[in-house]
N, C-alpha and C positions, 0 to 999 in steps of 0.2 A: 334521226333519219336524214339521208342525203336529199338535197333539193335541187332544183334546176338553176339556182342562183350561183353564179361564179364568185367564189370568195377570193381566189388568187389566180391571176392570169400572167403567165410568164411567156414573153414573146421575144424570140431571137436573142436570148441571153448569152453573153460571152463573158468568160472570166479567164483572163490571160495573166501569166506571171513571167516577168522578164528575169531570166536567171543570169544573163550576161549581155554584153553589147550586141552579140550576134545571135543569141538564142532566146526564144520565148516559148514557154510551155502553155499550150492551149488546153487548159484543164476542162473548161466548158466551152463548147464551140457551136453557137447558134442553135440553142434548143428552145422549144416552145411546148407548153402544156397548160391545161386549166385544172383547177381543183374546185369542185362544187362544195358548197356549204354543207357540213354534216357528214361528208364522205371521207374515206381514207384513200389517198393516192399512194401507191407503192412504187418507189423508185429503186430498181434493182440492177445489179451488174457486178462484175468482179472488182477486186481491190484496184484502185487507181483509175477507175472509169470516169470519175468526176462527180459521183453522187453527193458526197459530203460537201464538196466545194459548192455544189448547187444550193444545198441547204443553207450554207453559211453566207452565200451571196444574197439569198432571199431575205434572211433575217438581218442582213447588212453588217455582218461581222467582216465582210469584204466589201470594197467598193466595186460594183460590176464594171467591166471594161466597156460593155455595150449592151444594147437591148433594153427591153421594158419589163418592169415588174409592177403589176397593178394589184393592190390589196384593198378590198372593199371599194373598188372603183377609183382609188387614188394612186397616182404614180409614186413609187418609193425607191426607184433605181437611181435617181439623181441626188442632188444636195438636199438635205432635209433640215428644216428649222428645228429649234430646240423642242417646241411643242409637238412637231410631227414625230421626232425621235421618241419622245416620251409616250406618245399614243401607240407607236409601233411596238415599243417594249412592253406596254400594257397588254396588247392584243395578240402578240406573237411571242411564243416561248419555245425553248429548245430543250430536249432531253438528250444528254450526251452519252457517248458510247461506254466509257469506263466509269462505273458508278463510284469508284474510290477517288480517282484523281480529280474529279470535278466537284468533290465535296471538301469544304475546308475542315481539315482534321482537328483544328483548334477550337472549332465552334460546336456548340450543342445543336441537336437537330432542330429545336424550336427556333433558333436564330438563323440556321441555314435556310429553312423553309420560309422564314419571315423576311429574307433579304429583299425580295421584290416589294413587299408591303412597306418596308422601311425606306427604300429608295424613292418610292412614289407617294409616300405619306398617305397610304390607303387605309387609314384607321383614325378614329377620333380619340381613342383611349387605349391604354395598355391592355385593359380587359377585352376590348374588341379585337385587338391584335391577336391575343392568345386564343380567343374563341375561333377566329378565322383559321388559325394554324392547326388547332386541335381538330376542327371539323374536317379539314382536308386530309390530315393524317389518318383519321378514322376511315375516311373514304378509301384510302389506299391500303387499309388493313393494318395500320399501326395504332398504338394506344397512347393515351395522354402520358402515362408513366414513361414510355420510351422517348418522349420529347426532350427529356433532360439528359439523354445519353449522347455519347460522341460517335462519329461514323465507324470507328474501328471496333465498336461493340456490336456491330450488326453483320449479318451474312451478306453475300453479294446481291441476292434477290431483294433483301430488305433495303439495302443501300439504293438499289434502283427505284424502289418504291418512294424513298426519300426524294430522289431526283425528280420523279413524276409529281410528287406533292409540291415541290418547289416550283415546278413549271405551272401547275394548275391552280395554285393559291391566288394568282392574279385573274383567274377566270378568263383565260385567253380564248380567242376565236380560232386561232390556228396554232397547232403544236407540231414542231418539226422533231421527229424522233430519229436521231442519227445513229443507226446501228445499235439501238438501245438494248438489244437482247443478246448481241453476239458474244459478250463476255460472260454470259450466264450459263449454268448447266441446263441441259435440254428440258428437264422437268420444271425448272424455275422459269424458263422461257415461256412455256405454255401459261403458267400462272400470271406472268406480267402481261402477256398479250390479252388474256381473258380480262384482266383488270382494266386494260386500256379500252377494250370494247365495251365493257360495262359502264365506264366513265363517259365514253362517247355517247351512249344511249341516254344516260342520265343528265349529262351537261350539254349535249349538243355540240361537242368539240369536233373540229376538222383536223385530220392528221395528214402530214406528209411523212410517210413511213419509209425510211431509207434502210435498205438491207441487202444482203447477198444471198440469203436463204429463201429460195423461191417457194418452198412448201409453207413457210410461215407467212410470206407475203400473200399467198393464195388464200390463206385462212382469214386474214384481216382486211384485205384491200377490196375496194370497189372498182378502181381503175389501176392499171399498171403501166409504167414506162420502163422500157428496157434500155439501159445505157451502156455504151462501150466507147472508149477513147474520146470522151467528151461530147458524144452525140447520142441522142435518143433514136435508136435504130428501129424500134417498133413500140407502139402504144395502143392500148385498147382496154375494154372491160376485162375483168379477170377471166371471164368465159372466153373472150376472143383470144387471149394470150395462151390459155391452157388447152383449148380445144382446137384452135387453128393457128399455131405458131408458123409464121411464114419466113422470117429472117433466120438464116442458118445459125446466127449467134444465139437467138432466143431458143432455137431447137437444141443447141449444145448445152445451154443452162438447164433446160428441162430434162435433158438426158442424164444430167449429173445428179438429179435428185435420187437418193437411195430408194431402192424398191424393197419394202418390208417382206414381201413374199418370195422365199428362196427359189421357188419353181418359176415364178414370173421373171425373176432377176436373170435367170439363165438366158432368156430370149430377148432381154432388153438391149436395144441398139444404142451405143454411145456415139454421139455426133461430135466429130472433131471440127473445130473452127479456127482458122487462121486467116485474118483479113488479107495479109500480104500474099500468102500462098494462093488465095482465091482471086486476087486482083481486085478486091473490094476497096474503093476509095469513097469514104463518106462525103467528102466535099463535092464530089461530082453528082451525088444523088439528090433527089428531091422527095418531098413527102407525098405519098400517094394515099388516097382515101380508099381503102379496101372495102369498108362499109362506113356507115354513119359514125361509128365509134372507133373503128380499127384503122390505124395509120401505119405506113411502112416507109422507111427511108431506103430508096433504091434508085438506080438508073433505070431507064425504060427497059433495057435488055434484062437487067436483074429482076425487075418487077414481073415481067412476063414469064421468065424462067422459074422463079420461086413460086409464083401462083400456079403455074402449070404443073409443077412437081407436086404441089399439095393437093 
């Protein structure tokens, strides 16, 4: 269950990449959000919006250009000591997008899942190591017999379960799921998301769920941040975003969700959004508190216009 304790606090995070002497890509530009312990925070947006870069900066696969990242009250955005890095790796894990390319094809499942245990010497005997691995594999719906197989002997959904088991074997407090269902069939996506929800209830895990499929994000998330061109343009509870979307970009994403009812689909309005055409400049806007939980990035003129329209 989600609590009122903030597990992760991201403040004014910037992640820039210098591509030449004259040009710098601002992949993540001054974003802020909080994730409460035991909840799922959904970060959504189109490809190239900066979602995955945000996740990688948080887990320190990248060195942030600027801003603050506080995990369990401790600053992790700056230089970390060896012990701090080990603690971070223990308590924060990542599930990657492609379940095949992130698994070592030459290793058996038991050794892939046990990589974290080996790296952190988190067992006292080989029997304890095996027991921990088998227990987590069973939790994700795989058997002890399957532990001696190689990744190519599994389906896409099963491989993603192996990836989830590898992330959870260390019993982390925060799991960053980076587009972890986008490479899977729709029926398998539902199975994996249901599995993640069950494990969250059972183990009290907190998720940062990065995706571009809003319908799946609605199903799993407590809070949602909508990201575009490196900025979080709107954030709030799932209810805020789906029942009162104010930013035209959020509205365009919602209008792109397929309507299963053919009759209703005839009357569905599709919202077109182009920031340049509309003259929207995110760097000129500020965050407005629409309600206690609902925030909107806009200039004063845009804020009054979008709120009045809604």
